[in-house]
PLY file of the C-alpha trace (Angstrom):
ply
format ascii 1.0
element vertex 281
property float x
property float y
property float z
element edge 280
property int vertex1
property int vertex2
end_header
-0.03 0.15 -0.01
1.20 3.52 -1.14
2.11 5.66 2.01
-0.54 8.83 2.47
-0.74 12.19 4.35
-2.95 12.39 6.93
-3.39 16.06 8.39
-4.63 16.50 12.08
-5.88 20.29 12.86
-6.94 21.05 16.20
-7.66 24.19 18.06
-6.79 22.81 21.41
-4.28 19.96 22.13
-5.17 17.83 19.79
-5.25 14.93 22.14
-8.91 13.66 21.19
-8.68 14.05 17.39
-5.37 11.85 17.65
-7.25 9.42 19.41
-10.23 9.36 17.08
-7.77 8.99 14.11
-6.19 5.95 15.75
-8.69 4.23 16.90
-10.12 4.48 13.07
-6.77 3.51 11.50
-6.74 0.32 13.52
-9.33 -1.23 11.48
-7.53 -1.09 8.71
-4.70 -3.40 7.74
-1.34 -2.25 6.76
-2.13 1.02 6.64
0.95 3.37 5.47
0.03 6.66 7.06
2.32 9.81 7.64
0.72 11.77 10.25
0.92 15.53 10.37
-0.19 17.06 13.39
-1.05 20.84 13.90
-2.31 21.50 17.16
-3.57 24.94 18.56
-4.93 26.13 15.45
-6.75 29.58 16.48
-6.05 32.26 13.66
-6.28 32.23 10.02
-2.96 33.57 9.83
-1.61 30.34 11.55
-4.02 28.11 9.33
-2.63 29.86 6.08
0.97 28.54 6.97
-0.32 25.05 7.78
-1.82 25.45 4.33
1.23 25.82 2.73
2.22 22.19 4.30
-0.77 20.77 3.12
-0.56 21.77 -0.33
3.10 20.74 -0.60
2.18 17.12 1.44
-1.54 16.61 -0.04
-4.02 13.96 1.96
-6.99 13.33 3.87
-7.69 16.54 6.58
-9.41 15.86 9.83
-10.04 18.23 12.19
-11.44 19.67 15.18
-11.90 23.53 14.74
-15.34 25.12 16.17
-14.43 28.87 15.08
-16.67 29.46 12.16
-14.46 31.66 10.26
-11.43 29.18 10.59
-13.02 26.35 9.92
-14.91 28.03 7.00
-11.61 29.00 5.64
-9.98 25.45 5.70
-12.59 24.05 4.18
-12.79 26.54 1.18
-8.75 26.03 0.49
-8.84 22.21 0.89
-11.97 22.46 -1.97
-9.50 24.52 -4.12
-6.75 21.78 -3.82
-9.33 18.99 -3.76
-8.82 17.42 -0.71
-11.44 16.02 1.78
-11.68 18.26 4.88
-13.76 15.84 7.59
-15.06 17.85 10.81
-14.52 14.41 12.89
-16.88 15.63 15.84
-19.59 17.18 13.63
-21.66 14.31 13.73
-21.70 13.62 17.80
-22.09 17.00 18.02
-25.09 17.31 16.09
-27.01 14.40 18.02
-26.10 15.77 21.41
-27.69 19.01 19.96
-30.95 17.26 18.91
-31.26 15.32 21.66
-30.76 18.00 24.39
-32.43 21.00 22.69
-29.52 23.36 22.71
-26.85 24.50 20.36
-23.24 23.47 21.33
-20.79 26.23 23.14
-18.54 26.96 20.33
-15.15 27.66 22.13
-11.54 26.67 21.41
-10.03 24.09 23.49
-13.27 24.03 26.16
-12.61 20.50 26.67
-9.54 21.27 28.59
-10.33 24.36 31.04
-8.99 24.39 34.42
-12.28 23.14 36.26
-12.86 20.89 39.11
-12.72 17.82 36.77
-9.11 18.75 35.68
-7.81 19.26 39.13
-9.94 15.94 40.26
-8.24 14.12 37.85
-4.75 15.46 38.79
-5.78 14.31 42.40
-6.21 10.69 41.03
-3.17 10.54 39.47
-1.19 11.84 42.63
-3.19 9.34 44.75
-2.55 6.31 42.29
0.94 6.79 42.15
1.40 6.93 45.70
-0.30 3.88 46.41
1.08 1.78 43.88
2.25 -1.93 44.62
0.58 -2.32 48.23
2.05 1.00 49.40
0.21 3.22 52.20
-2.57 0.64 52.64
-3.66 2.80 55.79
-5.19 5.12 53.25
-7.10 2.51 51.04
-10.47 3.75 52.33
-9.93 6.90 50.04
-9.51 4.92 46.81
-12.14 4.49 44.15
-11.04 1.31 43.33
-8.53 -1.12 44.75
-7.09 -3.82 41.84
-5.45 -6.73 43.33
-3.63 -9.60 41.62
-0.40 -11.89 41.48
2.54 -10.10 40.09
2.22 -9.34 36.21
-1.35 -9.00 35.81
-1.24 -5.23 34.88
-2.17 -3.64 38.08
-0.07 -0.90 37.78
-0.67 0.64 33.91
-4.30 -0.30 34.53
-4.16 2.09 37.68
-2.47 4.92 36.00
-4.96 4.52 32.68
-7.66 4.95 35.36
-6.13 7.73 37.14
-6.09 9.43 33.78
-10.08 9.05 33.79
-10.19 10.51 37.40
-10.32 7.55 39.89
-8.31 7.23 42.84
-6.49 3.75 42.03
-4.29 1.80 44.60
-3.16 -1.88 43.95
-2.23 -4.46 46.19
0.17 -7.75 44.76
-1.08 -11.29 45.98
1.81 -12.86 47.20
1.27 -16.27 48.68
4.21 -16.02 51.69
3.31 -12.88 51.83
-0.77 -12.17 52.78
-2.43 -9.02 52.03
-3.15 -6.58 55.07
-6.31 -7.33 56.87
-7.50 -3.68 56.08
-7.99 -4.81 52.49
-10.76 -7.32 53.57
-12.57 -4.67 55.39
-13.01 -1.63 52.73
-15.96 -0.39 52.72
-15.84 2.59 49.88
-13.59 1.06 47.60
-14.39 -1.61 45.13
-11.86 -4.36 45.16
-11.08 -6.06 41.73
-9.51 -8.91 41.28
-7.04 -9.47 38.01
-6.38 -12.74 37.18
-4.98 -14.19 33.85
-3.83 -17.33 32.22
-0.86 -19.60 33.60
0.71 -19.63 30.65
0.60 -16.24 29.43
1.68 -15.16 33.03
4.99 -17.02 32.65
5.62 -15.80 29.25
5.38 -12.23 30.32
7.29 -12.89 33.51
10.04 -14.85 31.60
10.33 -11.59 29.27
10.54 -9.61 32.27
13.26 -11.52 33.75
15.30 -11.18 30.36
14.66 -7.58 30.21
16.47 -7.19 33.65
19.20 -9.45 32.51
18.40 -11.93 35.00
18.24 -16.11 34.58
14.34 -17.05 33.45
14.91 -19.93 35.68
13.43 -19.22 39.06
10.00 -19.92 41.05
8.69 -17.02 39.54
8.55 -18.63 36.36
8.30 -22.38 37.31
4.97 -23.80 36.30
3.45 -25.56 39.40
4.56 -21.97 41.48
2.14 -20.20 39.01
-0.63 -21.77 38.92
-0.32 -22.38 42.75
-0.21 -18.24 42.79
-3.28 -17.72 40.57
-5.31 -20.37 42.63
-4.30 -18.66 45.78
-5.33 -15.08 44.51
-8.91 -17.14 42.88
-9.52 -18.05 45.95
-9.11 -15.11 47.91
-11.23 -13.16 45.59
-14.12 -15.92 45.80
-13.95 -16.05 48.99
-14.35 -12.15 49.51
-16.98 -11.96 46.56
-14.80 -9.48 44.75
-15.86 -9.16 40.95
-13.04 -10.54 38.93
-11.66 -9.77 35.49
-9.23 -12.21 33.32
-7.07 -9.86 31.25
-5.22 -12.81 29.17
-6.25 -11.50 26.13
-7.41 -7.96 27.06
-5.73 -4.69 26.25
-5.12 -2.17 29.25
-8.07 0.02 27.82
-10.38 -3.17 27.43
-9.42 -4.12 31.25
-10.16 -0.57 32.28
-13.46 -0.19 30.49
-14.35 -3.34 32.33
-13.52 -1.95 35.31
-15.18 1.19 34.80
-18.57 -0.66 34.04
-18.02 -2.33 37.46
-17.82 0.70 39.44
-20.63 2.29 37.70
-22.70 -0.83 38.33
-21.88 -0.62 41.71
-23.07 3.10 42.42
-25.89 2.73 40.79
-26.72 -0.44 43.01
-25.95 1.61 46.03
-27.61 4.40 45.08
-31.06 1.84 45.05
-29.97 0.00 48.28
-28.82 -3.15 46.42
-25.72 -5.00 46.99
-22.69 -4.28 44.50
-21.87 -6.52 41.54
-21.21 -10.28 41.55
-18.02 -11.75 40.28
-17.85 -12.35 36.56
0 1
1 2
2 3
3 4
4 5
5 6
6 7
7 8
8 9
9 10
10 11
11 12
12 13
13 14
14 15
15 16
16 17
17 18
18 19
19 20
20 21
21 22
22 23
23 24
24 25
25 26
26 27
27 28
28 29
29 30
30 31
31 32
32 33
33 34
34 35
35 36
36 37
37 38
38 39
39 40
40 41
41 42
42 43
43 44
44 45
45 46
46 47
47 48
48 49
49 50
50 51
51 52
52 53
53 54
54 55
55 56
56 57
57 58
58 59
59 60
60 61
61 62
62 63
63 64
64 65
65 66
66 67
67 68
68 69
69 70
70 71
71 72
72 73
73 74
74 75
75 76
76 77
77 78
78 79
79 80
80 81
81 82
82 83
83 84
84 85
85 86
86 87
87 88
88 89
89 90
90 91
91 92
92 93
93 94
94 95
95 96
96 97
97 98
98 99
99 100
100 101
101 102
102 103
103 104
104 105
105 106
106 107
107 108
108 109
109 110
110 111
111 112
112 113
113 114
114 115
115 116
116 117
117 118
118 119
119 120
120 121
121 122
122 123
123 124
124 125
125 126
126 127
127 128
128 129
129 130
130 131
131 132
132 133
133 134
134 135
135 136
136 137
137 138
138 139
139 140
140 141
141 142
142 143
143 144
144 145
145 146
146 147
147 148
148 149
149 150
150 151
151 152
152 153
153 154
154 155
155 156
156 157
157 158
158 159
159 160
160 161
161 162
162 163
163 164
164 165
165 166
166 167
167 168
168 169
169 170
170 171
171 172
172 173
173 174
174 175
175 176
176 177
177 178
178 179
179 180
180 181
181 182
182 183
183 184
184 185
185 186
186 187
187 188
188 189
189 190
190 191
191 192
192 193
193 194
194 195
195 196
196 197
197 198
198 199
199 200
200 201
201 202
202 203
203 204
204 205
205 206
206 207
207 208
208 209
209 210
210 211
211 212
212 213
213 214
214 215
215 216
216 217
217 218
218 219
219 220
220 221
221 222
222 223
223 224
224 225
225 226
226 227
227 228
228 229
229 230
230 231
231 232
232 233
233 234
234 235
235 236
236 237
237 238
238 239
239 240
240 241
241 242
242 243
243 244
244 245
245 246
246 247
247 248
248 249
249 250
250 251
251 252
252 253
253 254
254 255
255 256
256 257
257 258
258 259
259 260
260 261
261 262
262 263
263 264
264 265
265 266
266 267
267 268
268 269
269 270
270 271
271 272
272 273
273 274
274 275
275 276
276 277
277 278
278 279
279 280
């Protein structure tokens, strides 16, 4: 497949636009794309400079520009060049306007303003980093979510991903020789979620980890019976405490986090109705 240019223009940081483009491109095999990223496009002068680059490297143009004059000029210039210009959020915005009965506020970068949600996310990230790998367990009651699992079940990256979504997350490794603190079993506010995986996959991940550290991959850490024993111990703990369990064997971090968020929302909804939390899955 020949390489093609994809231009991404945003009036803010462009994070949303990049995620949309990445998700769309993932649907196509062997796509050879040269991405040109143009954030903070908030003036026609800036746009004019970018159009020179687009003319020199013609291709698809995706944009999230809310200023009518700027986006109008972009669409006109792309039409002259014979290039498609797609406003990737227009369909979603139109649907929301119709459903909510009000017009969208056309303010560049509005979703990134320093509001309470922004500071809550920062607080969540700080909390999560400070409560990684069983640290500061005395403060777990302040968490939204506590992840438990044996070593190398993606607890830390999943915690960080959730923290970026605004959730305070602590995580604890489940080790047969060193049981977790009793506080874990008495938590009331946080939702405790158990992470598990297939033993063969876990052995592979652990072996790769040892090799990356230039350590011999022939310890109990990757011994089949030892690993099976660890997983059984953890699963028994999850079942005994009726914690929801997620198998991460074939899940990406994003998929695992999405499943946890769904469980969390179900628990909150059930709590609002005076019901018990979600059952293990």
